[in-house]
MIKOLVO-230369 format. One record per residue (C-alpha): x, y, z; residue number from 0; residue in one letter. Coordinates in Angstrom, 2 decimals, decimal comma. Example, Ala and Ser with C-alpha at 12.3 -4.5 7.8 and 13.67 -1.06 7.14 Angstrom:
BEGIN
PT       u       v       w   i aa
PT   12,30   -4,50    7,80   0  a
PT   13,67   -1,06    7,14   1  s
REM end
This chain:
BEGIN
PT       u       v       w   i aa
PT  103,41  -26,86  179,94   0  m
PT  100,77  -29,35  181,13   1  p
PT  101,02  -32,75  179,51   2  g
PT  104,18  -32,02  177,50   3  r
PT  107,87  -31,62  178,33   4  k
PT  109,20  -28,10  178,50   5  k
PT  111,65  -27,57  175,68   6  g
PT  112,50  -25,79  172,49   7  w
PT  109,99  -25,12  169,71   8  t
PT  111,05  -23,90  166,27   9  v
PT  108,56  -21,35  164,86  10  i
PT  108,92  -19,97  161,34  11  t
PT  107,48  -16,60  160,43  12  g
PT  108,03  -15,49  164,03  13  a
PT  108,72  -11,83  163,28  14  g
PT  105,08  -10,75  163,26  15  s
PT  101,46  -11,85  163,40  16  g
PT  100,62  -15,39  164,48  17  m
PT  104,26  -16,46  164,68  18  g
PT  105,14  -13,68  167,12  19  r
PT  101,96  -14,23  169,17  20  a
PT  102,60  -17,98  169,40  21  l
PT  106,22  -17,40  170,41  22  t
PT  105,12  -15,18  173,28  23  w
PT  102,34  -17,55  174,30  24  d
PT  104,62  -20,58  174,51  25  l
PT  107,24  -18,63  176,44  26  v
PT  104,59  -17,46  178,90  27  s
PT  103,87  -21,16  179,58  28  r
PT  107,49  -21,97  180,35  29  g
PT  108,69  -22,93  176,89  30  g
PT  111,62  -21,73  174,81  31  r
PT  111,52  -20,80  171,16  32  v
PT  113,86  -20,66  168,18  33  i
PT  112,19  -17,80  166,28  34  a
PT  112,84  -17,90  162,53  35  v
PT  112,20  -15,21  159,94  36  g
PT  113,71  -13,16  157,15  37  r
PT  113,77   -9,77  158,91  38  r
PT  116,31   -9,33  161,68  39  a
PT  114,71   -6,20  163,15  40  e
PT  111,28   -7,82  163,44  41  a
PT  112,76  -10,91  165,06  42  l
PT  114,61   -8,81  167,62  43  e
PT  111,32   -7,13  168,50  44  e
PT  109,87  -10,59  169,11  45  t
PT  112,88  -11,61  171,19  46  r
PT  112,86   -8,44  173,31  47  a
PT  109,87   -9,63  175,32  48  k
PT  111,78  -12,63  176,74  49  a
PT  115,43  -12,64  175,58  50  p
PT  116,37  -15,43  177,98  51  e
PT  113,85  -17,81  176,35  52  a
PT  113,93  -16,80  172,68  53  i
PT  116,73  -17,38  170,18  54  e
PT  116,44  -15,80  166,74  55  v
PT  117,58  -17,13  163,39  56  v
PT  117,47  -14,84  160,36  57  v
PT  116,80  -17,28  157,54  58  a
PT  114,70  -17,84  154,44  59  d
PT  113,15  -21,31  154,76  60  v
PT  112,76  -21,43  150,98  61  a
PT  116,51  -21,91  150,61  62  t
PT  118,86  -24,75  151,59  63  p
PT  121,14  -22,22  153,32  64  a
PT  118,26  -20,89  155,37  65  g
PT  117,17  -24,35  156,44  66  r
PT  120,75  -25,24  157,35  67  d
PT  120,93  -22,17  159,58  68  a
PT  117,82  -23,27  161,46  69  v
PT  119,21  -26,79  161,83  70  a
PT  122,44  -25,40  163,30  71  l
PT  120,44  -23,44  165,86  72  a
PT  118,51  -26,58  166,79  73  a
PT  121,76  -28,56  167,09  74  a
PT  123,10  -25,96  169,50  75  a
PT  120,17  -26,68  171,83  76  q
PT  120,56  -30,46  171,52  77  g
PT  116,88  -31,38  171,42  78  t
PT  113,73  -29,69  170,18  79  i
PT  110,21  -30,79  171,01  80  h
PT  108,13  -29,17  168,26  81  a
PT  108,26  -27,34  164,95  82  v
PT  105,57  -24,93  163,77  83  v
PT  105,55  -24,18  160,05  84  h
PT  103,91  -20,77  160,04  85  n
PT  105,90  -18,87  157,37  86  a
PT  104,02  -18,31  154,11  87  a
PT  103,81  -15,80  151,28  88  v
PT  100,67  -14,68  149,46  89  l
PT  102,34  -13,18  146,39  90  d
PT  102,01  -13,43  143,47  91  p
PT   98,37  -12,31  143,50  92  v
PT   96,57  -12,18  140,17  93  g
PT   95,43  -14,41  137,30  94  p
PT   97,44  -17,59  136,85  95  l
PT   97,95  -16,83  133,16  96  n
PT  100,10  -13,87  134,24  97  e
PT  102,25  -15,53  136,89  98  v
PT  105,96  -15,77  136,19  99  s
PT  107,86  -18,98  136,67 100  l
PT  110,24  -17,41  139,19 101  d
PT  107,42  -15,98  141,32 102  d
PT  105,54  -19,30  141,20 103  w
PT  108,60  -21,28  142,22 104  r
PT  109,43  -18,97  145,12 105  y
PT  105,90  -19,12  146,51 106  q
PT  105,87  -22,91  146,36 107  q
PT  109,37  -23,00  147,86 108  a
PT  108,28  -21,02  150,93 109  v
PT  104,83  -22,54  151,40 110  n
PT  105,48  -26,20  150,56 111  v
PT  109,16  -27,03  150,17 112  e
PT  110,13  -25,08  153,29 113  g
PT  107,97  -27,16  155,65 114  p
PT  109,05  -30,48  154,11 115  l
PT  112,78  -29,92  153,83 116  f
PT  113,14  -27,94  157,04 117  l
PT  111,46  -30,79  158,88 118  t
PT  113,85  -33,23  157,22 119  q
PT  116,77  -31,14  158,46 120  a
PT  115,36  -31,05  162,01 121  l
PT  114,29  -34,68  162,39 122  l
PT  117,56  -35,74  164,01 123  q
PT  117,06  -33,15  166,76 124  y
PT  113,40  -33,88  167,48 125  l
PT  112,66  -35,63  170,74 126  s
PT  110,67  -38,85  170,90 127  k
PT  107,01  -37,97  170,37 128  n
PT  108,05  -34,68  168,84 129  g
PT  105,39  -32,68  167,08 130  r
PT  105,20  -30,90  163,73 131  i
PT  102,35  -28,40  163,31 132  l
PT  101,61  -26,98  159,87 133  q
PT   99,56  -23,80  159,51 134  v
PT   96,90  -24,43  156,91 135  s
PT   94,21  -22,21  155,40 136  s
PT   90,70  -22,29  154,04 137  g
PT   92,44  -21,64  150,72 138  a
PT   93,70  -25,24  150,87 139  a
PT   90,13  -26,44  150,38 140  h
PT   88,55  -24,03  147,91 141  r
PT   89,66  -22,01  144,91 142  s
PT   89,86  -18,23  145,07 143  l
PT   90,40  -16,37  141,77 144  p
PT   93,58  -14,32  142,03 145  g
PT   95,02  -16,58  144,72 146  w
PT   95,78  -19,52  142,44 147  g
PT   99,37  -20,02  143,57 148  g
PT   98,48  -19,64  147,25 149  y
PT   95,54  -22,05  147,00 150  c
PT   97,70  -24,63  145,21 151  v
PT  100,49  -24,30  147,77 152  s
PT   98,14  -24,64  150,74 153  k
PT   96,37  -27,61  149,15 154  a
PT   99,77  -29,25  148,66 155  a
PT  100,68  -28,47  152,28 156  l
PT   97,46  -30,14  153,45 157  y
PT   98,30  -33,28  151,49 158  m
PT  101,84  -33,12  152,86 159  l
PT  100,37  -33,19  156,37 160  y
PT   98,29  -36,26  155,49 161  q
PT  101,24  -38,12  153,96 162  c
PT  103,75  -37,27  156,69 163  l
PT  101,22  -38,10  159,39 164  r
PT  101,15  -41,67  158,12 165  e
PT  104,85  -42,00  157,29 166  e
PT  106,36  -40,61  160,49 167  w
PT  104,09  -41,92  163,23 168  v
PT  106,15  -45,13  163,38 169  s
PT  109,20  -42,96  164,17 170  q
PT  107,37  -41,32  167,07 171  g
PT  106,90  -38,04  165,19 172  i
PT  103,37  -36,64  165,14 173  h
PT  102,25  -34,28  162,37 174  v
PT   99,27  -31,96  162,73 175  g
PT   97,59  -29,20  160,76 176  s
PT   95,63  -26,14  161,90 177  v
PT   93,37  -23,65  160,14 178  r
PT   93,56  -20,39  162,12 179  p
PT   90,71  -18,58  160,37 180  g
PT   91,03  -15,03  159,08 181  v
PT   93,56  -13,45  161,44 182  v
PT   94,40   -9,78  161,95 183  d
PT   98,00   -9,95  160,68 184  t
PT  100,22   -7,99  158,28 185  p
PT   99,19  -10,44  155,53 186  m
PT   95,59   -9,31  156,01 187  q
PT   96,68   -5,71  155,58 188  t
PT   98,35   -6,72  152,32 189  q
PT   95,17   -8,49  151,20 190  i
PT   92,93   -5,47  151,87 191  r
PT   95,27   -3,26  149,84 192  e
PT   95,05   -5,54  146,79 193  t
PT   93,36   -4,18  143,69 194  d
PT   90,02   -5,90  143,05 195  a
PT   91,11   -6,59  139,49 196  q
PT   93,95   -8,72  140,87 197  r
PT   91,85  -10,34  143,59 198  f
PT   88,07  -10,15  143,02 199  p
PT   87,30  -11,43  146,53 200  g
PT   89,04   -8,54  148,31 201  v
PT   85,82   -6,84  149,47 202  e
PT   85,00   -9,76  151,79 203  r
PT   88,26   -9,24  153,66 204  f
PT   87,76   -5,47  153,84 205  r
PT   84,30   -6,07  155,28 206  r
PT   85,57   -8,55  157,87 207  l
PT   88,07   -5,94  159,09 208  k
PT   85,48   -3,16  159,14 209  a
PT   83,05   -5,34  161,12 210  e
PT   85,69   -6,46  163,63 211  g
PT   85,44  -10,12  162,61 212  q
PT   89,13  -10,92  162,24 213  l
PT   90,64  -13,38  164,71 214  q
PT   93,08  -11,70  167,13 215  p
PT   96,56  -13,28  166,83 216  p
PT   96,61  -13,84  170,61 217  e
PT   93,45  -15,96  170,46 218  r
PT   94,85  -18,05  167,63 219  v
PT   98,13  -18,45  169,52 220  a
PT   96,29  -19,77  172,56 221  d
PT   94,45  -22,28  170,35 222  f
PT   97,67  -23,41  168,69 223  m
PT   99,61  -23,77  171,93 224  s
PT   96,76  -25,84  173,37 225  w
PT   96,93  -28,12  170,32 226  i
PT  100,70  -28,44  170,72 227  l
PT  100,79  -28,97  174,46 228  l
PT   97,56  -30,44  175,73 229  e
PT   96,19  -32,84  173,13 230  t
PT   96,97  -36,56  172,94 231  g
PT   99,20  -37,81  170,14 232  d
PT   96,36  -39,37  168,11 233  k
PT   94,11  -36,40  168,78 234  q
PT   96,85  -34,03  167,64 235  f
PT   97,24  -35,71  164,25 236  s
PT   94,02  -37,42  163,28 237  q
PT   92,25  -34,47  161,65 238  e
PT   92,95  -30,87  160,75 239  e
PT   92,19  -28,43  163,54 240  w
PT   89,97  -25,47  162,64 241  d
PT   89,37  -22,51  164,95 242  i
PT   85,95  -22,08  163,32 243  e
PT   84,93  -25,68  164,10 244  n
PT   82,55  -25,34  167,05 245  e
PT   83,16  -28,82  168,47 246  s
PT   86,92  -28,33  168,40 247  q
PT   86,82  -24,88  169,96 248  t
PT   84,45  -26,13  172,64 249  r
PT   86,94  -28,86  173,50 250  l
PT   89,73  -26,25  173,60 251  w
PT   87,81  -24,00  175,98 252  k
PT   86,58  -26,86  178,17 253  d
PT   89,98  -28,51  178,64 254  t
PT   92,39  -25,57  178,48 255  r
PT   94,74  -25,70  181,45 256  q
PT   96,15  -22,34  182,54 257  v
REM end
């Protein structure tokens, strides 16, 4: 891992999609990963590629018990060098006037509370100059009818990144945020299957898939691992990374060490 110590990274949502791809990418570069998710079978499929370098934790980051389980796994390794908050849920999809309180609270618990309180639980195990990377979304910056809860949660996560970036830098903890674009993941499959009455913007996502314009998870994983491993501390934190930002992707391609 050029520029960074080899060590353990905690990745949530590691059972599929970007989380699985990032796990494999980091391991291929000599790292080790604590892979977190809610589905044991999916996590074991992730682990099977490199069982000597991947530990799995079946846990729901929306719950105190789930976060405690991740913290125990980190404690068993002694020190971790990074945490990637990738887990998120899209549901409930539909008009905000129809959302139930329980569904709203669970979505916010996964997408916002999970990253904050899991990081709190892991702080004591983070190495000096440890890194926290939050996975953001274009939905953090614009409203999408039918995605009200998701947009609100991602907007809150973006502000969380900005606040924690300022609060924790004095402790030697660096907080970053990344927008991965529209990625070919199971969540995208869920989106394309949504009724247009629940999500009026669904046709755009169906068209992106049909035209082959979705980001491959492997490409996004390479971008994210570069951000984690090869950027300077100030560079890592100072602004949100966006895979569709031409100046940022040019820097990634020009400086990527393999």
